[in-house]
py3Dmol code that shows the C-alpha trace and the ligand (Angstrom):
import py3Dmol

protein = """\
ATOM      1  CA  MET A   1      12.612 -52.750 -25.871  1.00  0.00           C
ATOM      2  CA  MET A   2      13.007 -51.563 -29.390  1.00  0.00           C
ATOM      3  CA  THR A   3      16.171 -50.087 -30.715  1.00  0.00           C
ATOM      4  CA  ASN A   4      16.941 -47.605 -33.406  1.00  0.00           C
ATOM      5  CA  LEU A   5      20.533 -48.759 -33.050  1.00  0.00           C
ATOM      6  CA  THR A   6      22.587 -51.458 -34.628  1.00  0.00           C
ATOM      7  CA  GLN A   7      20.983 -54.824 -34.747  1.00  0.00           C
ATOM      8  CA  THR A   8      22.994 -57.704 -36.062  1.00  0.00           C
ATOM      9  CA  PRO A   9      20.927 -60.708 -36.982  1.00  0.00           C
ATOM     10  CA  VAL A  10      22.844 -63.928 -36.536  1.00  0.00           C
ATOM     11  CA  ARG A  11      23.161 -65.647 -39.851  1.00  0.00           C
ATOM     12  CA  VAL A  12      21.681 -69.089 -40.200  1.00  0.00           C
ATOM     13  CA  SER A  13      23.384 -70.848 -42.985  1.00  0.00           C
ATOM     14  CA  TRP A  14      21.531 -73.083 -45.364  1.00  0.00           C
ATOM     15  CA  LEU A  15      23.531 -75.999 -44.012  1.00  0.00           C
ATOM     16  CA  ASP A  16      22.506 -75.259 -40.406  1.00  0.00           C
ATOM     17  CA  ARG A  17      18.847 -75.176 -41.299  1.00  0.00           C
ATOM     18  CA  THR A  18      19.175 -78.393 -43.210  1.00  0.00           C
ATOM     19  CA  LEU A  19      20.934 -80.086 -40.310  1.00  0.00           C
ATOM     20  CA  ILE A  20      18.330 -78.967 -37.806  1.00  0.00           C
ATOM     21  CA  THR A  21      15.551 -80.180 -40.068  1.00  0.00           C
ATOM     22  CA  ALA A  22      17.377 -83.450 -40.662  1.00  0.00           C
ATOM     23  CA  VAL A  23      17.867 -84.044 -36.932  1.00  0.00           C
ATOM     24  CA  VAL A  24      14.218 -83.303 -36.225  1.00  0.00           C
ATOM     25  CA  LEU A  25      13.081 -85.590 -39.019  1.00  0.00           C
ATOM     26  CA  LEU A  26      15.525 -88.361 -38.136  1.00  0.00           C
ATOM     27  CA  SER A  27      14.618 -88.241 -34.487  1.00  0.00           C
ATOM     28  CA  SER A  28      11.007 -88.905 -35.274  1.00  0.00           C
ATOM     29  CA  VAL A  29      11.859 -91.810 -37.553  1.00  0.00           C
ATOM     30  CA  PHE A  30      14.811 -93.375 -35.715  1.00  0.00           C
ATOM     31  CA  PRO A  31      14.451 -92.282 -32.108  1.00  0.00           C
ATOM     32  CA  VAL A  32      16.420 -95.172 -30.665  1.00  0.00           C
ATOM     33  CA  GLU A  33      19.363 -94.945 -33.063  1.00  0.00           C
ATOM     34  CA  LEU A  34      19.790 -91.222 -32.643  1.00  0.00           C
ATOM     35  CA  PHE A  35      19.561 -91.199 -28.872  1.00  0.00           C
ATOM     36  CA  SER A  36      21.312 -94.481 -28.127  1.00  0.00           C
ATOM     37  CA  ASN A  37      23.100 -92.973 -25.119  1.00  0.00           C
ATOM     38  CA  THR A  38      19.891 -92.233 -23.262  1.00  0.00           C
ATOM     39  CA  PRO A  39      18.190 -95.079 -21.413  1.00  0.00           C
ATOM     40  CA  PRO A  40      15.750 -96.834 -23.745  1.00  0.00           C
ATOM     41  CA  VAL A  41      12.335 -98.389 -23.042  1.00  0.00           C
ATOM     42  CA  ARG A  42       9.667 -96.383 -21.229  1.00  0.00           C
ATOM     43  CA  LYS A  43      10.966 -92.900 -21.891  1.00  0.00           C
ATOM     44  CA  GLY A  44       9.177 -91.449 -24.863  1.00  0.00           C
ATOM     45  CA  PHE A  45       7.188 -94.614 -25.257  1.00  0.00           C
ATOM     46  CA  ASP A  46       3.967 -92.783 -26.041  1.00  0.00           C
ATOM     47  CA  GLY A  47       5.311 -90.475 -28.717  1.00  0.00           C
ATOM     48  CA  GLN A  48       7.633 -87.700 -29.747  1.00  0.00           C
ATOM     49  CA  TYR A  49       7.488 -83.963 -30.125  1.00  0.00           C
ATOM     50  CA  SER A  50      10.072 -81.475 -31.279  1.00  0.00           C
ATOM     51  CA  GLY A  51      10.378 -77.714 -31.395  1.00  0.00           C
ATOM     52  CA  LYS A  52      12.760 -74.828 -31.122  1.00  0.00           C
ATOM     53  CA  GLN A  53      13.562 -72.649 -28.134  1.00  0.00           C
ATOM     54  CA  GLY A  54      10.689 -70.195 -27.586  1.00  0.00           C
ATOM     55  CA  GLN A  55       8.109 -72.277 -29.437  1.00  0.00           C
ATOM     56  CA  VAL A  56       4.818 -73.761 -28.226  1.00  0.00           C
ATOM     57  CA  LEU A  57       4.020 -77.429 -28.826  1.00  0.00           C
ATOM     58  CA  VAL A  58       0.468 -78.730 -28.888  1.00  0.00           C
ATOM     59  CA  VAL A  59       0.464 -82.096 -27.112  1.00  0.00           C
ATOM     60  CA  LYS A  60      -2.497 -84.396 -27.584  1.00  0.00           C
ATOM     61  CA  VAL A  61      -3.600 -87.254 -25.370  1.00  0.00           C
ATOM     62  CA  LYS A  62      -6.390 -89.459 -26.604  1.00  0.00           C
ATOM     63  CA  GLY A  63      -9.166 -90.374 -24.217  1.00  0.00           C
ATOM     64  CA  GLU A  64     -12.782 -91.348 -24.619  1.00  0.00           C
ATOM     65  CA  GLU A  65     -13.839 -91.000 -21.028  1.00  0.00           C
ATOM     66  CA  GLN A  66     -13.929 -87.877 -18.976  1.00  0.00           C
ATOM     67  CA  ALA A  67     -10.758 -87.843 -16.868  1.00  0.00           C
ATOM     68  CA  THR A  68     -10.662 -86.297 -13.423  1.00  0.00           C
ATOM     69  CA  GLU A  69      -7.391 -84.582 -14.168  1.00  0.00           C
ATOM     70  CA  VAL A  70      -4.765 -84.622 -16.909  1.00  0.00           C
ATOM     71  CA  LYS A  71      -1.473 -83.024 -16.009  1.00  0.00           C
ATOM     72  CA  GLY A  72       1.950 -83.000 -17.617  1.00  0.00           C
ATOM     73  CA  THR A  73       5.421 -82.334 -16.239  1.00  0.00           C
ATOM     74  CA  PHE A  74       8.209 -81.028 -18.424  1.00  0.00           C
ATOM     75  CA  LEU A  75      11.519 -79.748 -17.034  1.00  0.00           C
ATOM     76  CA  LYS A  76       9.849 -79.340 -13.620  1.00  0.00           C
ATOM     77  CA  ARG A  77       7.106 -77.182 -15.142  1.00  0.00           C
ATOM     78  CA  THR A  78       3.494 -78.269 -14.776  1.00  0.00           C
ATOM     79  CA  ILE A  79       1.419 -78.440 -17.953  1.00  0.00           C
ATOM     80  CA  PRO A  80      -2.342 -78.546 -17.363  1.00  0.00           C
ATOM     81  CA  PHE A  81      -4.320 -80.343 -20.072  1.00  0.00           C
ATOM     82  CA  PHE A  82      -7.828 -79.415 -21.126  1.00  0.00           C
ATOM     83  CA  ARG A  83     -10.533 -81.289 -22.979  1.00  0.00           C
ATOM     84  CA  GLU A  84     -11.216 -80.197 -26.490  1.00  0.00           C
ATOM     85  CA  PHE A  85     -13.715 -81.371 -29.035  1.00  0.00           C
ATOM     86  CA  ARG A  86     -12.538 -81.168 -32.592  1.00  0.00           C
ATOM     87  CA  PRO A  87     -14.464 -82.325 -35.589  1.00  0.00           C
ATOM     88  CA  GLU A  88     -12.860 -85.267 -37.408  1.00  0.00           C
ATOM     89  CA  GLU A  89     -10.473 -86.059 -34.574  1.00  0.00           C
ATOM     90  CA  PRO A  90     -10.654 -88.640 -31.816  1.00  0.00           C
ATOM     91  CA  PRO A  91     -11.731 -87.158 -28.477  1.00  0.00           C
ATOM     92  CA  GLY A  92      -9.008 -86.275 -26.051  1.00  0.00           C
ATOM     93  CA  TYR A  93      -7.025 -83.715 -24.142  1.00  0.00           C
ATOM     94  CA  ILE A  94      -4.670 -80.966 -25.189  1.00  0.00           C
ATOM     95  CA  GLY A  95      -1.742 -79.424 -23.366  1.00  0.00           C
ATOM     96  CA  LEU A  96       0.296 -76.438 -24.483  1.00  0.00           C
ATOM     97  CA  LEU A  97       3.947 -77.051 -23.818  1.00  0.00           C
ATOM     98  CA  GLY A  98       6.098 -73.956 -23.906  1.00  0.00           C
ATOM     99  CA  ILE A  99       9.794 -74.371 -24.637  1.00  0.00           C
ATOM    100  CA  ASP A 100      11.565 -71.604 -22.743  1.00  0.00           C
ATOM    101  CA  MET A 101      13.857 -69.439 -24.864  1.00  0.00           C
ATOM    102  CA  GLN A 102      16.751 -70.569 -22.654  1.00  0.00           C
ATOM    103  CA  ASP A 103      15.972 -74.288 -22.339  1.00  0.00           C
ATOM    104  CA  ASP A 104      19.138 -76.090 -23.392  1.00  0.00           C
ATOM    105  CA  PRO A 105      18.871 -77.997 -26.654  1.00  0.00           C
ATOM    106  CA  GLY A 106      18.486 -81.735 -26.069  1.00  0.00           C
ATOM    107  CA  THR A 107      15.892 -84.422 -25.505  1.00  0.00           C
ATOM    108  CA  TYR A 108      13.735 -84.294 -22.400  1.00  0.00           C
ATOM    109  CA  GLU A 109      10.861 -86.322 -21.083  1.00  0.00           C
ATOM    110  CA  LEU A 110       7.321 -85.040 -20.836  1.00  0.00           C
ATOM    111  CA  THR A 111       5.345 -87.201 -18.441  1.00  0.00           C
ATOM    112  CA  VAL A 112       1.567 -87.013 -18.429  1.00  0.00           C
ATOM    113  CA  GLU A 113      -0.649 -88.262 -15.618  1.00  0.00           C
ATOM    114  CA  VAL A 114      -4.184 -89.159 -16.550  1.00  0.00           C
ATOM    115  CA  LYS A 115      -6.373 -89.531 -13.482  1.00  0.00           C
ATOM    116  CA  GLN A 116      -9.693 -91.274 -13.864  1.00  0.00           C
ATOM    117  CA  GLY A 117     -11.397 -91.635 -10.523  1.00  0.00           C
ATOM    118  CA  GLU A 118      -9.125 -93.883  -8.472  1.00  0.00           C
ATOM    119  CA  GLN A 119      -7.071 -94.958 -11.456  1.00  0.00           C
ATOM    120  CA  MET A 120      -3.936 -93.242 -12.640  1.00  0.00           C
ATOM    121  CA  LYS A 121      -2.276 -93.756 -16.007  1.00  0.00           C
ATOM    122  CA  HIS A 122       1.213 -92.480 -16.842  1.00  0.00           C
ATOM    123  CA  LEU A 123       2.289 -91.510 -20.318  1.00  0.00           C
ATOM    124  CA  SER A 124       5.773 -90.583 -21.458  1.00  0.00           C
ATOM    125  CA  PHE A 125       6.811 -88.518 -24.471  1.00  0.00           C
ATOM    126  CA  ASN A 126      10.204 -87.489 -25.784  1.00  0.00           C
ATOM    127  CA  VAL A 127      10.539 -83.796 -26.532  1.00  0.00           C
ATOM    128  CA  LEU A 128      13.437 -82.717 -28.674  1.00  0.00           C
ATOM    129  CA  VAL A 129      14.418 -79.092 -28.042  1.00  0.00           C
ATOM    130  CA  ALA A 130      16.289 -77.599 -30.975  1.00  0.00           C
ATOM    131  CA  LYS A 131      18.425 -74.487 -30.839  1.00  0.00           C
ATOM    132  CA  GLU A 132      16.966 -71.248 -32.172  1.00  0.00           C
ATOM    133  CA  LYS A 133      19.333 -68.732 -33.729  1.00  0.00           C
ATOM    134  CA  PHE A 134      18.545 -65.553 -31.872  1.00  0.00           C
ATOM    135  CA  ALA A 135      19.675 -62.113 -33.000  1.00  0.00           C
ATOM    136  CA  VAL A 136      22.368 -60.106 -31.241  1.00  0.00           C
ATOM    137  CA  GLU A 137      21.441 -56.521 -30.361  1.00  0.00           C
ATOM    138  CA  HIS A 138      23.852 -53.759 -29.547  1.00  0.00           C
ATOM    139  CA  LEU A 139      22.183 -51.007 -27.566  1.00  0.00           C
ATOM    140  CA  THR A 140      23.455 -47.712 -26.282  1.00  0.00           C
ATOM    141  CA  LEU A 141      21.392 -46.259 -23.481  1.00  0.00           C
ATOM    142  CA  PRO A 142      21.828 -43.509 -20.898  1.00  0.00           C
ATOM    143  CA  LYS A 143      24.178 -44.933 -18.265  1.00  0.00           C
ATOM    144  CA  GLU A 144      21.643 -44.616 -15.428  1.00  0.00           C
ATOM    145  CA  LYS A 145      19.144 -46.805 -17.337  1.00  0.00           C
ATOM    146  CA  VAL A 146      21.647 -49.670 -17.484  1.00  0.00           C
ATOM    147  CA  ASP A 147      23.854 -49.381 -14.409  1.00  0.00           C
ATOM    148  CA  LEU A 148      21.310 -49.001 -11.658  1.00  0.00           C
ATOM    149  CA  ASP A 149      22.276 -47.350  -8.377  1.00  0.00           C
ATOM    150  CA  GLU A 150      21.537 -49.046  -5.069  1.00  0.00           C
ATOM    151  CA  LYS A 151      18.129 -47.461  -4.711  1.00  0.00           C
ATOM    152  CA  ALA A 152      17.066 -48.449  -8.217  1.00  0.00           C
ATOM    153  CA  VAL A 153      18.285 -52.038  -7.673  1.00  0.00           C
ATOM    154  CA  ALA A 154      16.167 -52.272  -4.520  1.00  0.00           C
ATOM    155  CA  ARG A 155      13.167 -50.930  -6.433  1.00  0.00           C
ATOM    156  CA  TRP A 156      13.727 -53.372  -9.273  1.00  0.00           C
ATOM    157  CA  LYS A 157      13.953 -56.320  -6.849  1.00  0.00           C
ATOM    158  CA  ALA A 158      10.717 -55.314  -5.128  1.00  0.00           C
ATOM    159  CA  GLU A 159       9.020 -55.030  -8.515  1.00  0.00           C
ATOM    160  CA  GLN A 160      10.218 -58.488  -9.533  1.00  0.00           C
ATOM    161  CA  GLN A 161       8.727 -59.865  -6.337  1.00  0.00           C
ATOM    162  CA  GLU A 162       5.436 -58.071  -6.913  1.00  0.00           C
ATOM    163  CA  VAL A 163       5.153 -59.670 -10.361  1.00  0.00           C
ATOM    164  CA  GLN A 164       6.128 -63.091  -9.071  1.00  0.00           C
ATOM    165  CA  GLN A 165       3.480 -62.962  -6.361  1.00  0.00           C
ATOM    166  CA  ALA A 166       0.764 -61.751  -8.706  1.00  0.00           C
ATOM    167  CA  LEU A 167       1.545 -64.489 -11.216  1.00  0.00           C
ATOM    168  CA  ALA A 168       1.858 -67.271  -8.654  1.00  0.00           C
ATOM    169  CA  GLU A 169      -1.921 -67.671  -8.716  1.00  0.00           C
ATOM    170  CA  ASN A 170      -3.098 -68.960 -12.070  1.00  0.00           C
ATOM    171  CA  SER A 171      -6.731 -68.952 -12.888  1.00  0.00           C
ATOM    172  CA  ARG A 172      -7.555 -72.646 -13.047  1.00  0.00           C
ATOM    173  CA  LEU A 173     -10.173 -72.029 -15.681  1.00  0.00           C
ATOM    174  CA  LYS A 174      -9.225 -71.850 -19.298  1.00  0.00           C
ATOM    175  CA  LEU A 175     -10.298 -68.359 -20.303  1.00  0.00           C
ATOM    176  CA  TRP A 176      -8.605 -68.122 -23.695  1.00  0.00           C
ATOM    177  CA  HIS A 177      -9.955 -69.399 -26.985  1.00  0.00           C
ATOM    178  CA  SER A 178      -8.130 -70.489 -30.077  1.00  0.00           C
ATOM    179  CA  ASN A 179      -8.113 -67.271 -32.078  1.00  0.00           C
ATOM    180  CA  PHE A 180      -5.401 -64.952 -30.793  1.00  0.00           C
ATOM    181  CA  VAL A 181      -5.218 -61.273 -31.736  1.00  0.00           C
ATOM    182  CA  GLU A 182      -2.030 -59.369 -32.572  1.00  0.00           C
ATOM    183  CA  PRO A 183      -2.137 -56.529 -30.009  1.00  0.00           C
ATOM    184  CA  VAL A 184      -0.788 -53.836 -32.320  1.00  0.00           C
ATOM    185  CA  ASN A 185      -0.610 -53.802 -36.070  1.00  0.00           C
ATOM    186  CA  GLY A 186       2.883 -52.425 -36.284  1.00  0.00           C
ATOM    187  CA  LYS A 187       6.413 -53.232 -37.309  1.00  0.00           C
ATOM    188  CA  ARG A 188       7.453 -56.551 -35.844  1.00  0.00           C
ATOM    189  CA  THR A 189      11.135 -56.326 -34.989  1.00  0.00           C
ATOM    190  CA  GLY A 190      11.886 -60.033 -34.654  1.00  0.00           C
ATOM    191  CA  ILE A 191      14.089 -59.655 -31.607  1.00  0.00           C
ATOM    192  CA  PHE A 192      12.439 -62.236 -29.375  1.00  0.00           C
ATOM    193  CA  GLY A 193      15.190 -64.027 -27.446  1.00  0.00           C
ATOM    194  CA  SER A 194      17.923 -61.734 -28.722  1.00  0.00           C
ATOM    195  CA  VAL A 195      21.219 -61.560 -26.910  1.00  0.00           C
ATOM    196  CA  ARG A 196      21.556 -57.980 -25.685  1.00  0.00           C
ATOM    197  CA  ILE A 197      24.743 -56.037 -25.362  1.00  0.00           C
ATOM    198  CA  MET A 198      23.983 -52.786 -23.549  1.00  0.00           C
ATOM    199  CA  ASN A 199      26.674 -50.134 -23.506  1.00  0.00           C
ATOM    200  CA  GLY A 200      29.154 -52.883 -24.369  1.00  0.00           C
ATOM    201  CA  LYS A 201      28.132 -55.363 -21.640  1.00  0.00           C
ATOM    202  CA  PRO A 202      26.048 -58.516 -22.121  1.00  0.00           C
ATOM    203  CA  ARG A 203      22.659 -58.374 -20.336  1.00  0.00           C
ATOM    204  CA  ASN A 204      19.597 -60.575 -19.970  1.00  0.00           C
ATOM    205  CA  PRO A 205      18.168 -61.759 -23.281  1.00  0.00           C
ATOM    206  CA  HIS A 206      15.057 -60.094 -24.630  1.00  0.00           C
ATOM    207  CA  ASN A 207      12.087 -62.066 -23.343  1.00  0.00           C
ATOM    208  CA  GLY A 208       9.370 -60.798 -25.653  1.00  0.00           C
ATOM    209  CA  GLU A 209       8.727 -59.313 -29.048  1.00  0.00           C
ATOM    210  CA  ASP A 210       8.786 -55.597 -29.794  1.00  0.00           C
ATOM    211  CA  ILE A 211       6.278 -54.042 -32.153  1.00  0.00           C
ATOM    212  CA  GLY A 212       7.084 -50.561 -33.387  1.00  0.00           C
ATOM    213  CA  ALA A 213       4.073 -48.211 -33.556  1.00  0.00           C
ATOM    214  CA  PRO A 214       3.428 -44.486 -33.124  1.00  0.00           C
ATOM    215  CA  MET A 215       2.891 -43.043 -29.651  1.00  0.00           C
ATOM    216  CA  GLY A 216      -0.727 -43.450 -28.578  1.00  0.00           C
ATOM    217  CA  THR A 217      -1.570 -46.390 -30.876  1.00  0.00           C
ATOM    218  CA  GLU A 218      -4.240 -48.562 -29.271  1.00  0.00           C
ATOM    219  CA  VAL A 219      -3.086 -51.858 -27.735  1.00  0.00           C
ATOM    220  CA  ALA A 220      -5.536 -54.762 -27.820  1.00  0.00           C
ATOM    221  CA  ALA A 221      -5.628 -57.765 -25.486  1.00  0.00           C
ATOM    222  CA  SER A 222      -4.574 -60.833 -27.433  1.00  0.00           C
ATOM    223  CA  ASN A 223      -7.257 -63.029 -25.847  1.00  0.00           C
ATOM    224  CA  ASP A 224      -9.902 -63.234 -23.137  1.00  0.00           C
ATOM    225  CA  GLY A 225      -8.644 -63.131 -19.572  1.00  0.00           C
ATOM    226  CA  VAL A 226      -8.370 -61.363 -16.242  1.00  0.00           C
ATOM    227  CA  VAL A 227      -6.076 -58.395 -15.650  1.00  0.00           C
ATOM    228  CA  ARG A 228      -3.836 -59.826 -12.952  1.00  0.00           C
ATOM    229  CA  LEU A 229      -1.575 -56.812 -12.469  1.00  0.00           C
ATOM    230  CA  THR A 230      -1.044 -53.298 -13.792  1.00  0.00           C
ATOM    231  CA  VAL A 231       2.335 -51.719 -13.065  1.00  0.00           C
ATOM    232  CA  ASP A 232       4.582 -48.723 -13.515  1.00  0.00           C
ATOM    233  CA  HIS A 233       7.990 -50.363 -13.229  1.00  0.00           C
ATOM    234  CA  VAL A 234      11.562 -49.230 -13.745  1.00  0.00           C
ATOM    235  CA  PHE A 235      12.221 -51.417 -16.816  1.00  0.00           C
ATOM    236  CA  SER A 236       8.745 -52.330 -18.102  1.00  0.00           C
ATOM    237  CA  GLY A 237       7.304 -48.850 -17.611  1.00  0.00           C
ATOM    238  CA  LYS A 238       3.516 -48.829 -17.549  1.00  0.00           C
ATOM    239  CA  GLY A 239       2.414 -52.397 -18.136  1.00  0.00           C
ATOM    240  CA  VAL A 240      -0.435 -54.882 -18.002  1.00  0.00           C
ATOM    241  CA  PHE A 241      -0.249 -58.589 -17.089  1.00  0.00           C
ATOM    242  CA  VAL A 242      -3.214 -60.630 -18.339  1.00  0.00           C
ATOM    243  CA  ASP A 243      -4.028 -64.072 -16.931  1.00  0.00           C
ATOM    244  CA  HIS A 244      -5.677 -66.252 -19.598  1.00  0.00           C
ATOM    245  CA  GLY A 245      -5.976 -69.260 -17.308  1.00  0.00           C
ATOM    246  CA  LEU A 246      -4.110 -72.548 -16.957  1.00  0.00           C
ATOM    247  CA  GLY A 247      -0.738 -70.826 -16.522  1.00  0.00           C
ATOM    248  CA  PHE A 248      -0.981 -68.704 -19.648  1.00  0.00           C
ATOM    249  CA  TYR A 249      -0.052 -65.008 -19.340  1.00  0.00           C
ATOM    250  CA  THR A 250       0.447 -62.191 -21.819  1.00  0.00           C
ATOM    251  CA  MET A 251       2.246 -58.941 -20.975  1.00  0.00           C
ATOM    252  CA  TYR A 252       2.154 -55.485 -22.544  1.00  0.00           C
ATOM    253  CA  PHE A 253       4.907 -53.001 -21.578  1.00  0.00           C
ATOM    254  CA  HIS A 254       6.154 -49.424 -22.103  1.00  0.00           C
ATOM    255  CA  LEU A 255       2.581 -48.127 -22.448  1.00  0.00           C
ATOM    256  CA  SER A 256       1.837 -44.407 -22.349  1.00  0.00           C
ATOM    257  CA  GLU A 257      -1.548 -45.141 -20.815  1.00  0.00           C
ATOM    258  CA  VAL A 258      -3.133 -48.138 -19.101  1.00  0.00           C
ATOM    259  CA  LEU A 259      -6.900 -48.388 -19.646  1.00  0.00           C
ATOM    260  CA  VAL A 260      -7.725 -51.335 -17.371  1.00  0.00           C
ATOM    261  CA  LYS A 261      -7.507 -52.088 -13.647  1.00  0.00           C
ATOM    262  CA  ASP A 262      -6.371 -55.103 -11.640  1.00  0.00           C
ATOM    263  CA  GLY A 263      -9.138 -57.716 -11.643  1.00  0.00           C
ATOM    264  CA  ASP A 264     -10.875 -56.460 -14.789  1.00  0.00           C
ATOM    265  CA  LEU A 265     -12.303 -59.121 -17.074  1.00  0.00           C
ATOM    266  CA  ILE A 266     -11.302 -58.469 -20.640  1.00  0.00           C
ATOM    267  CA  THR A 267     -12.046 -59.975 -24.005  1.00  0.00           C
ATOM    268  CA  ALA A 268      -9.829 -60.586 -27.034  1.00  0.00           C
ATOM    269  CA  GLY A 269      -9.355 -57.392 -28.996  1.00  0.00           C
ATOM    270  CA  GLN A 270     -10.385 -55.103 -26.146  1.00  0.00           C
ATOM    271  CA  ILE A 271      -8.222 -51.950 -25.931  1.00  0.00           C
ATOM    272  CA  ILE A 272      -6.232 -52.185 -22.699  1.00  0.00           C
ATOM    273  CA  GLY A 273      -3.733 -49.362 -23.190  1.00  0.00           C
ATOM    274  CA  LYS A 274      -1.799 -47.157 -25.584  1.00  0.00           C
ATOM    275  CA  VAL A 275       1.671 -47.473 -27.048  1.00  0.00           C
ATOM    276  CA  GLY A 276       4.325 -45.410 -25.283  1.00  0.00           C
ATOM    277  CA  ALA A 277       7.971 -45.334 -24.307  1.00  0.00           C
ATOM    278  CA  THR A 278       7.768 -45.593 -20.509  1.00  0.00           C
ATOM    279  CA  GLY A 279      10.406 -47.552 -18.565  1.00  0.00           C
ATOM    280  CA  ARG A 280      13.608 -48.580 -20.304  1.00  0.00           C
ATOM    281  CA  ALA A 281      12.661 -47.848 -23.911  1.00  0.00           C
ATOM    282  CA  THR A 282      14.475 -45.963 -26.627  1.00  0.00           C
ATOM    283  CA  GLY A 283      11.304 -45.021 -28.494  1.00  0.00           C
ATOM    284  CA  PRO A 284       7.561 -45.731 -28.674  1.00  0.00           C
ATOM    285  CA  HIS A 285       6.785 -49.419 -29.163  1.00  0.00           C
ATOM    286  CA  LEU A 286       4.884 -52.261 -27.552  1.00  0.00           C
ATOM    287  CA  HIS A 287       6.804 -54.988 -25.764  1.00  0.00           C
ATOM    288  CA  TRP A 288       4.597 -58.060 -26.007  1.00  0.00           C
ATOM    289  CA  GLY A 289       5.584 -60.987 -23.807  1.00  0.00           C
ATOM    290  CA  VAL A 290       4.114 -64.416 -23.109  1.00  0.00           C
ATOM    291  CA  LYS A 291       4.646 -66.779 -20.219  1.00  0.00           C
ATOM    292  CA  LEU A 292       3.251 -70.257 -20.621  1.00  0.00           C
ATOM    293  CA  ASN A 293       3.522 -72.383 -17.478  1.00  0.00           C
ATOM    294  CA  GLY A 294       6.695 -70.541 -16.584  1.00  0.00           C
ATOM    295  CA  ALA A 295       8.308 -70.727 -20.035  1.00  0.00           C
ATOM    296  CA  ARG A 296       9.074 -67.530 -21.923  1.00  0.00           C
ATOM    297  CA  VAL A 297       7.848 -68.170 -25.448  1.00  0.00           C
ATOM    298  CA  ASN A 298       7.646 -66.148 -28.647  1.00  0.00           C
ATOM    299  CA  PRO A 299       4.244 -64.392 -28.626  1.00  0.00           C
ATOM    300  CA  TYR A 300       3.896 -64.796 -32.370  1.00  0.00           C
ATOM    301  CA  THR A 301       3.736 -68.581 -31.987  1.00  0.00           C
ATOM    302  CA  LEU A 302       0.275 -67.968 -30.498  1.00  0.00           C
ATOM    303  CA  LEU A 303      -0.985 -66.665 -33.808  1.00  0.00           C
ATOM    304  CA  ASP A 304       0.138 -69.861 -35.516  1.00  0.00           C
ATOM    305  CA  LEU A 305      -1.198 -72.436 -33.058  1.00  0.00           C
ATOM    306  CA  PRO A 306      -2.816 -75.315 -34.917  1.00  0.00           C
ATOM    307  CA  LEU A 307      -5.969 -74.957 -32.842  1.00  0.00           C
ATOM    308  CA  LYS A 308      -8.211 -72.877 -35.043  1.00  0.00           C
ATOM    309  CA  ASN A 309     -11.701 -74.206 -35.740  1.00  0.00           C
ATOM    310  CA  GLY A 310     -11.634 -76.290 -32.608  1.00  0.00           C
ATOM    311  CA  VAL A 311     -14.933 -76.361 -30.799  1.00  0.00           C
ATOM    312  CA  MET A 312     -14.085 -74.893 -27.444  1.00  0.00           C
ATOM    313  CA  PRO A 313     -16.573 -75.105 -24.617  1.00  0.00           C
ATOM    314  CA  SER A 314     -18.052 -71.687 -23.988  1.00  0.00           C
ATOM    315  CA  THR A 315     -16.216 -69.820 -21.232  1.00  0.00           C
ATOM    316  CA  ALA A 316     -18.436 -66.773 -20.868  1.00  0.00           C
ATOM    317  CA  ALA A 317     -20.261 -68.099 -17.844  1.00  0.00           C
ATOM    318  CA  THR A 318     -17.201 -69.462 -16.109  1.00  0.00           C
ATOM    319  CA  VAL A 319     -15.288 -66.220 -16.569  1.00  0.00           C
ATOM    320  CA  SER A 320     -17.674 -64.227 -14.424  1.00  0.00           C
ATOM    321  CA  THR A 321     -17.545 -66.964 -11.788  1.00  0.00           C
ATOM    322  CA  SER A 322     -13.770 -66.715 -11.572  1.00  0.00           C
ATOM    323  CA  GLU A 323     -14.034 -62.991 -11.050  1.00  0.00           C
ATOM    324  CA  THR A 324     -16.454 -63.063  -8.151  1.00  0.00           C
ATOM    325  CA  SER A 325     -14.686 -65.949  -6.416  1.00  0.00           C
ATOM    326  CA  PRO A 326     -11.031 -66.137  -7.427  1.00  0.00           C
ATOM    327  CA  THR A 327      -9.596 -69.606  -7.669  1.00  0.00           C
ATOM    328  CA  PRO A 328      -7.053 -70.536  -5.005  1.00  0.00           C
TER     329      PRO A 328
END
"""
ligand_1 = """\
1
ZN
Zn 11.065 -55.330 -25.511
"""
view = py3Dmol.view(width=600, height=400)
view.addModel(protein, "pdb")
view.setStyle({"model": 0}, {"cartoon": {"style": "trace"}})
view.addModel(ligand_1, "xyz")
view.setStyle({"model": 1}, {"stick": {}})
view.zoomTo()
view.show()
């Protein structure tokens, strides 16, 4: 939700930034020295990655042969890998690892299973999660929008369940391609992950990014996918959940109008709704959210993924297949 009220960005001192950078750099050069308290050997044997809360890491696994399945596990979340052909790079597989905005800073293991027929190979990577300095927002809203009565709580719980059920089934086909579209060309507020104080009480952090735009501005889908769910919910207002395949979802909330239906196939840039202020919103804006294999990540990291110019296998044919016979 966007706010016309006080927003206090948390200051990141020059020293903090330097320290974070230094830790990230050091960890990649001296992994053993820096993490001497963690058990050595196998863990992280195959490489290292690092990123901040809410970021997306591109993990690469080399492999000449066609594997039956390549699958990662990170903090109990499953990361499906897909084959990608890139000019000037050795052939292999790519997995998008989302660091949830509330994953605790620290070093965790990413294990990757590479199945080739009967054979199974295990890889292990260290992933350093660094702390992001999120903003703190102070919001004042009508009391009934914050302190829900019994009936509204019941409604909210049912809505949560509806979303959970709809998103439990990922399309197992990769529908997205590497060039993501910003859904609205508006004022980016930079409040992804912000700590929210509503009417003086701390609430859940903000799990998306808000883009300020006039009422009725067209909202574009950020990539190809299937409309998994359209809603009119107490907090999100009128919203659209798009399944891009392999556990990748984008969400568009507070719309004044929804222009797609559940099950619709959509393409990147297609207009799926219009900016509004439905649900718990203080003014017209788009709430843009991303869930990547269960992790809530900053949608703007999608626009910066180092995947452009990759030669992706065409998905046009497979998309229509997924529509007529949904994957289990
Ligand atoms: Zn929002």
